[in-house]
Structures are given as C-alpha cells and as structure tokens.
VEXDRENFI-240344 format. One record per residue (C-alpha): x, y, z. Coordinates in nm, 4 decimals, always signed. Layout:
N
PT,X,Y,Z
...
This chain:
346
PT,-0.0731,-0.0163,-0.0061
PT,+0.0735,+0.3117,-0.0539
PT,-0.0381,+0.6239,+0.1701
PT,+0.0548,+1.0577,+0.0624
PT,-0.0093,+1.1426,+0.4115
PT,-0.0096,+1.5502,+0.4436
PT,+0.1156,+1.7547,+0.6981
PT,+0.1236,+2.1408,+0.7555
PT,+0.0798,+2.2503,+1.0908
PT,+0.1724,+2.1684,+1.4290
PT,-0.0904,+1.8995,+1.5254
PT,-0.0357,+1.7677,+1.2152
PT,+0.3345,+1.6724,+1.3247
PT,+0.2706,+1.5468,+1.6447
PT,-0.0230,+1.3323,+1.5454
PT,+0.1875,+1.1976,+1.2742
PT,+0.4263,+1.0948,+1.4727
PT,+0.2439,+0.8506,+1.6385
PT,+0.0920,+0.6774,+1.3707
PT,+0.3654,+0.6913,+1.0873
PT,+0.6131,+0.4480,+1.2770
PT,+0.4002,+0.1549,+1.2507
PT,+0.2587,+0.2498,+0.9088
PT,+0.5611,+0.2124,+0.7610
PT,+0.5952,-0.1542,+0.8923
PT,+0.2791,-0.2251,+0.6492
PT,+0.3501,+0.0289,+0.4030
PT,+0.5252,+0.2647,+0.1884
PT,+0.4403,+0.6312,+0.3405
PT,+0.5543,+0.9448,+0.1109
PT,+0.5048,+1.2524,+0.3552
PT,+0.4456,+1.6151,+0.2490
PT,+0.4421,+1.9049,+0.4310
PT,+0.2691,+2.2185,+0.2963
PT,+0.4951,+2.4076,+0.4727
PT,+0.1600,+2.5908,+0.6692
PT,+0.4534,+2.6489,+0.9621
PT,+0.7651,+2.6590,+0.8205
PT,+1.0150,+2.8509,+1.0515
PT,+1.2365,+2.6051,+1.3563
PT,+1.0104,+2.7230,+1.6489
PT,+0.6433,+2.6130,+1.4734
PT,+0.7751,+2.3175,+1.2046
PT,+1.1336,+2.2044,+1.2762
PT,+1.1433,+2.1267,+1.6316
PT,+0.8756,+1.9452,+1.6111
PT,+1.0297,+1.6937,+1.3245
PT,+1.3787,+1.6954,+1.5247
PT,+1.1858,+1.6052,+1.8498
PT,+0.9658,+1.3764,+1.7702
PT,+1.1313,+1.1034,+1.5492
PT,+0.9096,+1.1808,+1.2133
PT,+1.1531,+1.1164,+0.8972
PT,+1.2399,+1.4161,+0.6533
PT,+0.9301,+1.4849,+0.4490
PT,+0.9822,+1.3800,+0.1083
PT,+0.8202,+1.6420,-0.0173
PT,+0.8435,+2.0056,+0.0849
PT,+0.5836,+2.2229,-0.0606
PT,+0.6969,+2.5391,+0.1210
PT,+0.3702,+2.7293,+0.0669
PT,+0.3929,+2.9652,+0.3725
PT,+0.1733,+3.2165,+0.4839
PT,-0.0829,+3.4097,+0.2484
PT,-0.4994,+3.4538,+0.3454
PT,-0.6854,+3.1568,+0.3695
PT,-0.8173,+3.1606,+0.0073
PT,-0.4308,+3.2542,-0.1066
PT,-0.2700,+2.9151,+0.0881
PT,-0.5876,+2.6739,+0.0408
PT,-0.5690,+2.7135,-0.3039
PT,-0.2043,+2.7136,-0.3295
PT,-0.1309,+2.3992,-0.1592
PT,-0.4585,+2.2209,-0.3377
PT,-0.1983,+2.3305,-0.6775
PT,+0.0518,+2.1461,-0.5728
PT,-0.0368,+1.8901,-0.3881
PT,-0.2531,+1.7932,-0.7011
PT,+0.0778,+1.7738,-0.9203
PT,+0.2603,+1.5272,-0.6516
PT,-0.0878,+1.3285,-0.5917
PT,-0.0573,+1.3052,-0.9921
PT,+0.2519,+1.1963,-1.0153
PT,+0.2295,+0.9290,-0.6768
PT,-0.0802,+0.7649,-0.7666
PT,-0.0848,+0.6754,-0.3875
PT,-0.3735,+0.3926,-0.2649
PT,-0.4281,+0.6273,-0.0187
PT,-0.4019,+0.9945,+0.1474
PT,-0.3916,+1.0192,+0.4731
PT,-0.4561,+1.4064,+0.6593
PT,-0.4932,+1.4924,+0.9725
PT,-0.7212,+1.7295,+1.1508
PT,-0.8686,+2.0403,+1.0879
PT,-0.6230,+2.3119,+0.9152
PT,-0.5816,+2.4382,+0.5469
PT,-0.3492,+2.1699,+0.5513
PT,-0.5913,+1.8990,+0.5856
PT,-0.8579,+2.0700,+0.3011
PT,-0.6338,+2.0587,+0.0245
PT,-0.4666,+1.7392,+0.0843
PT,-0.8778,+1.6082,+0.1049
PT,-0.9985,+1.8403,-0.2131
PT,-0.6827,+1.6577,-0.4152
PT,-0.7489,+1.3610,-0.3417
PT,-1.1076,+1.3341,-0.3586
PT,-1.1085,+1.4818,-0.7277
PT,-0.8362,+1.2519,-0.8184
PT,-1.0839,+1.0290,-0.7446
PT,-0.7590,+0.8082,-0.4379
PT,-0.9348,+0.7241,-0.1028
PT,-0.9431,+1.0184,+0.1796
PT,-0.7725,+0.9041,+0.5028
PT,-0.9204,+1.1757,+0.7906
PT,-0.7239,+1.0837,+1.1310
PT,-0.9490,+1.2893,+1.3946
PT,-1.3138,+1.2773,+1.2320
PT,-1.6346,+1.3711,+1.3526
PT,-1.5324,+1.7095,+1.5359
PT,-1.7443,+1.9220,+1.5300
PT,-1.7249,+2.3351,+1.7130
PT,-2.0533,+2.4491,+1.5802
PT,-1.8704,+2.8067,+1.5157
PT,-1.9562,+2.8074,+1.1570
PT,-1.7535,+3.1384,+1.1236
PT,-1.4731,+2.9634,+1.2475
PT,-1.1935,+2.7947,+0.9491
PT,-1.1241,+2.4899,+1.1343
PT,-1.5279,+2.4178,+1.1080
PT,-1.4964,+2.4738,+0.7088
PT,-1.2202,+2.2767,+0.7307
PT,-1.3668,+1.9614,+0.8795
PT,-1.6707,+1.9209,+0.7783
PT,-1.5802,+1.9707,+0.4323
PT,-1.2976,+1.6815,+0.4608
PT,-1.5430,+1.4526,+0.6790
PT,-1.7763,+1.5220,+0.3222
PT,-1.5232,+1.3515,+0.1165
PT,-1.3560,+1.1047,+0.3357
PT,-1.3818,+0.6955,+0.2736
PT,-1.1887,+0.6791,+0.5529
PT,-1.3344,+0.8187,+0.8956
PT,-1.1173,+0.7723,+1.2087
PT,-1.2650,+0.9227,+1.5128
PT,-1.1198,+0.9735,+1.8098
PT,-1.4716,+1.0338,+2.0414
PT,-1.7810,+0.8433,+2.0182
PT,-1.9787,+1.1635,+2.0530
PT,-1.7661,+1.2249,+1.7098
PT,-1.9108,+0.9116,+1.5865
PT,-2.2464,+1.0525,+1.6450
PT,-2.2139,+1.4011,+1.4856
PT,-2.1039,+1.2466,+1.1986
PT,-2.4381,+1.0333,+1.1592
PT,-2.6066,+1.3298,+1.2084
PT,-2.4983,+1.4589,+0.8669
PT,-2.5772,+1.1532,+0.7644
PT,-2.2185,+0.9998,+0.7340
PT,-2.2412,+0.6458,+0.8481
PT,-1.9592,+0.4536,+0.6094
PT,-1.6071,+0.4522,+0.6784
PT,-1.6141,+0.5847,+1.0211
PT,-1.4213,+0.3682,+1.2891
PT,-1.4315,+0.4617,+1.6498
PT,-1.0383,+0.4240,+1.7179
PT,-0.9055,+0.7161,+2.0122
PT,-0.7144,+0.9411,+1.9859
PT,-0.3671,+0.9787,+1.8081
PT,-0.3128,+1.2221,+2.0067
PT,-0.2797,+0.9878,+2.3785
PT,-0.0686,+0.8272,+2.1368
PT,+0.2637,+1.1168,+2.0738
PT,+0.1920,+1.2078,+2.4809
PT,+0.2613,+0.8686,+2.5838
PT,+0.6131,+0.8312,+2.2945
PT,+0.7450,+1.1960,+2.5061
PT,+0.6099,+1.0633,+2.9195
PT,+0.8892,+0.9858,+2.9931
PT,+1.0968,+1.3103,+2.8985
PT,+0.9044,+1.5478,+3.0834
PT,+1.0710,+1.7122,+3.2986
PT,+1.0122,+2.0153,+3.5775
PT,+1.3815,+2.0481,+3.4985
PT,+1.2590,+2.2352,+3.1193
PT,+1.0562,+2.4466,+3.2919
PT,+1.3606,+2.5487,+3.5249
PT,+1.5408,+2.5989,+3.2361
PT,+1.2734,+2.8557,+3.0911
PT,+1.3125,+3.0267,+3.4003
PT,+1.0151,+2.9245,+3.5895
PT,+0.9312,+2.8360,+3.9670
PT,+0.5929,+2.6847,+4.0503
PT,+0.3081,+2.7406,+4.1312
PT,+0.2437,+2.8979,+3.7894
PT,+0.0230,+2.8991,+3.5804
PT,+0.0127,+2.7926,+3.1802
PT,-0.1300,+2.9590,+2.8679
PT,-0.1783,+2.9730,+2.4780
PT,-0.3862,+3.1861,+2.2604
PT,-0.3710,+3.1881,+1.8874
PT,-0.6729,+3.1992,+1.7332
PT,-0.8140,+3.4700,+1.4847
PT,-1.1052,+3.5008,+1.6777
PT,-0.8533,+3.5577,+1.9284
PT,-0.6539,+3.7882,+1.8405
PT,-0.7693,+3.9785,+1.5378
PT,-1.0577,+4.1166,+1.7715
PT,-0.8948,+4.4126,+1.9687
PT,-1.1634,+4.3814,+2.2589
PT,-1.1473,+4.0143,+2.2785
PT,-0.7990,+3.9986,+2.2721
PT,-0.8375,+4.2590,+2.6376
PT,-1.0473,+4.1106,+2.7769
PT,-0.8427,+3.7533,+2.7490
PT,-0.5380,+3.9864,+2.8970
PT,-0.7929,+4.1528,+3.1531
PT,-0.8373,+3.7898,+3.2523
PT,-0.5143,+3.6191,+3.2743
PT,-0.4123,+3.9724,+3.4756
PT,-0.7284,+3.8562,+3.7682
PT,-0.5210,+3.5430,+3.7854
PT,-0.3402,+3.4716,+4.1079
PT,-0.0194,+3.3191,+3.9840
PT,+0.2454,+3.4281,+3.7554
PT,+0.1626,+3.2984,+3.3516
PT,+0.3715,+3.1654,+3.1681
PT,+0.2711,+3.2280,+2.7739
PT,+0.4777,+3.1038,+2.4897
PT,+0.3993,+3.3595,+2.2499
PT,+0.2767,+3.2607,+1.8798
PT,+0.3799,+3.4805,+1.6177
PT,-0.0352,+3.5917,+1.5151
PT,-0.1240,+3.6739,+1.8993
PT,+0.2597,+3.8185,+1.8520
PT,+0.2292,+4.0845,+1.5826
PT,-0.1473,+4.1018,+1.7435
PT,-0.0296,+4.2683,+2.0704
PT,+0.1953,+4.5232,+1.8383
PT,-0.0469,+4.5839,+1.5721
PT,-0.2600,+4.6791,+1.9172
PT,-0.0440,+4.8802,+2.0764
PT,-0.0854,+4.6462,+2.4204
PT,+0.1391,+4.5717,+2.6977
PT,+0.1204,+4.2239,+2.8691
PT,+0.0172,+4.2497,+3.2592
PT,+0.3056,+4.2212,+3.5125
PT,+0.1814,+3.8673,+3.6216
PT,+0.2640,+3.7143,+3.2937
PT,+0.5634,+3.5706,+3.1311
PT,+0.6216,+3.5678,+2.7940
PT,+0.8110,+3.2868,+2.6467
PT,+0.9737,+3.1607,+2.3070
PT,+0.7850,+2.9109,+2.0804
PT,+0.8618,+2.6148,+2.2938
PT,+0.8935,+2.2735,+2.1500
PT,+0.7081,+1.9522,+2.2158
PT,+0.8632,+1.8454,+2.5481
PT,+0.9467,+2.1793,+2.6979
PT,+0.5610,+2.2831,+2.5770
PT,+0.4069,+1.9397,+2.7684
PT,+0.6174,+1.9957,+3.0496
PT,+0.5258,+2.3403,+3.1118
PT,+0.1746,+2.1820,+3.0954
PT,+0.2283,+1.8746,+3.2900
PT,+0.4086,+2.1347,+3.6316
PT,+0.1463,+2.3940,+3.5864
PT,-0.1380,+2.4257,+3.8453
PT,-0.3251,+2.5561,+3.5275
PT,-0.3432,+2.5740,+3.2356
PT,-0.5550,+2.8728,+2.9882
PT,-0.5819,+2.8332,+2.6094
PT,-0.7979,+2.7666,+2.3371
PT,-0.6117,+2.5060,+2.1410
PT,-0.7906,+2.1858,+2.1039
PT,-0.5189,+2.0317,+2.0974
PT,-0.4067,+2.1371,+2.4451
PT,-0.7078,+2.0532,+2.5913
PT,-0.6764,+1.7309,+2.5786
PT,-0.3009,+1.6982,+2.6472
PT,-0.3740,+1.8291,+2.9159
PT,-0.5519,+1.6148,+3.0455
PT,-0.3283,+1.3588,+3.0184
PT,-0.0791,+1.4821,+3.1784
PT,-0.2416,+1.5496,+3.4619
PT,-0.3267,+1.9389,+3.4392
PT,-0.6502,+2.1104,+3.5079
PT,-0.7944,+2.3585,+3.1379
PT,-0.9882,+2.6684,+3.1315
PT,-1.0060,+2.7332,+2.8058
PT,-1.0582,+3.1430,+2.5903
PT,-1.3755,+3.0207,+2.4066
PT,-1.7447,+2.9386,+2.3923
PT,-1.6773,+2.5985,+2.3004
PT,-1.5027,+2.3335,+2.2484
PT,-1.4774,+2.0324,+1.9414
PT,-1.3639,+1.8432,+2.3349
PT,-1.7116,+1.7730,+2.4842
PT,-1.5892,+1.4561,+2.6558
PT,-1.3225,+1.7200,+2.8961
PT,-1.6120,+1.9166,+2.9904
PT,-1.8095,+1.6605,+3.1362
PT,-1.4548,+1.4211,+3.2837
PT,-1.4453,+1.7776,+3.5244
PT,-1.0815,+1.8556,+3.3809
PT,-1.1826,+2.1449,+3.1488
PT,-1.3805,+2.4688,+3.2174
PT,-1.5188,+2.6844,+2.8690
PT,-1.4714,+3.0504,+3.0145
PT,-1.5077,+3.2576,+2.7438
PT,-1.3442,+3.5635,+2.8016
PT,-1.4875,+3.5368,+3.1380
PT,-1.2633,+3.6612,+3.4006
PT,-1.4646,+3.5656,+3.7679
PT,-1.5127,+3.2512,+3.5875
PT,-1.1550,+3.1875,+3.5221
PT,-1.0710,+3.1989,+3.8780
PT,-1.3751,+3.0670,+3.9903
PT,-1.2276,+2.8131,+3.8212
PT,-0.8826,+2.7316,+4.0325
PT,-1.1235,+2.6182,+4.2607
PT,-1.2048,+2.2871,+4.0367
PT,-1.1029,+1.9376,+4.2525
PT,-0.8186,+1.7593,+3.9958
PT,-1.0264,+1.4319,+3.7887
PT,-0.8699,+1.1232,+3.9082
PT,-0.7851,+0.9673,+3.5571
PT,-0.8090,+1.1104,+3.2245
PT,-1.1273,+1.0665,+3.0087
PT,-1.2074,+0.7955,+2.8734
PT,-1.1358,+0.6833,+2.5701
PT,-0.8373,+0.9121,+2.5509
PT,-0.5356,+0.6256,+2.6326
PT,-0.3099,+0.4821,+2.3600
PT,-0.3710,+0.3072,+2.1092
PT,-0.5744,+0.5052,+1.7921
PT,-0.2052,+0.4813,+1.5451
PT,-0.2416,+0.0893,+1.5545
PT,-0.6500,+0.0246,+1.5126
PT,-0.5378,+0.3277,+1.2235
PT,-0.3043,+0.1184,+1.0448
PT,-0.4851,-0.2462,+1.1273
PT,-0.7657,-0.0911,+0.9737
PT,-0.6056,+0.0130,+0.6685
PT,-0.3509,-0.2746,+0.6424
PT,-0.7030,-0.4709,+0.6835
PT,-0.8406,-0.2407,+0.3707
C-alpha cells in the first residue's frame, strides 16, 4: 500500500509522529509537508523531537490568506498526487493543509483517510470548522477519536467508513511522557506554582476587544502566567499596541517536550487550543478554555476543562475545581495501531 500523508502545522506533526512508525511497517509512506508552519519554532523542532522522518516532499507554501494559501496547496498537491498515484491520501485534523489534501485527492478519485474525523464546534465562522466538515464529507476513511464524533457524523448522514479508534494524540503523549521534566520548566526561568497559557486563534487575536478581555482575564489570575508566544499573537499585540499584564511571563515558542513539561507542572492551563485541552488532561493538569465552545465535550463532562470565554471571574472560580482522578474515557493510547490495522486490512 502506498499512503501519501499530508502535514503542514504543529498539531499534524504531533499526530503523524504517532502514526508514521506503525504505518511504515506495513506500507510505503510518502510524507508531504505543505509548509503551512515553516519556521524552526513551529515546524523543524517537532520533527527533531518526535523523530518524524524527513518529508519526502516540501511544498514551501508559507503564509497567505486562507483562500490563497489553500489554493496554492491544492494546486501543488494535485501535481504530487498525479505523480505518485497513492492508494490512500491521509490527512489530519482541521487546518488548510487538511482541506487542501482532501480536496486534491477526492477530485482525483483517490480515497481520503481523515484522522480526527467528526469533531464539531458548531462555529461556522471558524476556518477550522469549515475545513473539518468539508474534509469529512469527501473522506472514505473516517477515524474518529470519540463516540461523540461518531454520533456527529451520523447526524450528517455519514455512517460508511466511520471507525472509532481513539485519539492518536494520546499515543504521541506516551511517546514523550518519560522526557517531561520540571527541569525543563526551570530552564525556561520559571518556578512553581504558575499557570501555563497559549493564545493563538484568529478570533481571539484579531479583534482588539476580545484580546483585551483575555489579557484582563490573565491579569486576574493569582499566579504567574507563562505563555509561549505564537507569531500571530505577537503580531496582534504589536498591531493593537497592547502590553502584557505584569504577572505574565512571555516565552519563546516552545517545542513539544518543553510545552508539555510546562503544562504538566502547571497549576492550570489557560488556552484556546483544541489539542492542548486534551493533552493537559493526559498529563494531569486542569484546563480553562478561553473560547465559548469546545470540540472536546468529553474534557468538560469529565471535569478536566472549564469553558469560560473571556469571563475573568469564571476563570478564577475554575481554579478551585478539583483535579479529576483519571483522564476522560477513550483518551488512552492505541489509536495509531488501530488506524494502521484498519488500513492494512482493507
């Protein structure tokens, strides 16, 4: 079997790290990096830390508007697929790279395998929601991380090719769990106790009022807040002429091991990331989500995650919530092997 895997952004590198090893034992994988995240802090460090094979093809698309970036990827990926004629094109998650890979394959009648299918936020103004919905509707293999994801696909009339496999990010966390260390936190200049934070979504950074409210939320926490800065957020802070609250320590972008070490040793994580909402539970840290919705209702139902939007009082109140005894059901390792077994048995 020839599998062409499309990645381009941090969450996809992490997921592909878990799947690529078992996949290459039974198939020939052609790894394509679109270049959506292209600098060392957002790309190369993840390949180095996670032992991901060097991409066979690097499209070097880089930054652009959503339409321009997706269009460039679509055109380039069409040529790659025509040249290699894979049996399956595998895509991960919900980025522009995901959608471009899925559309290019579907238009060439190549089966699409979507890892992390069925997630929904019901926010149709979010580019990620558009990407994941369209990708699911052109995929032949839909690898769902949770039963909620399976149910959402059924509501949209998608039942064929749907497989509940679990979350591949649990496999990725297990790969590096033994390398997580408080010494890495100390090397970043931090001492416990502290809160970790990440802010990067366009709806939180592009609107000045929303970003101001999030800064006020961080300022209201009775802890030092450590935030590895995302390039989009750094640019927004400059554009809006905002200053960080005095209790916020701004760090350089963090690699995967440093980021999870930071989360694992924090009192709480404050984030708008989808993946980190799960990863925080996997390493035993509560999460406060600064959005009005989540694709991962399991994290809320199990007590690991509190969705507060920009409500500073709700964020402070969430600090008193107890730490649950175990991660949400279904967030254990094994998904990568199940995905490969299903593909190999087709």
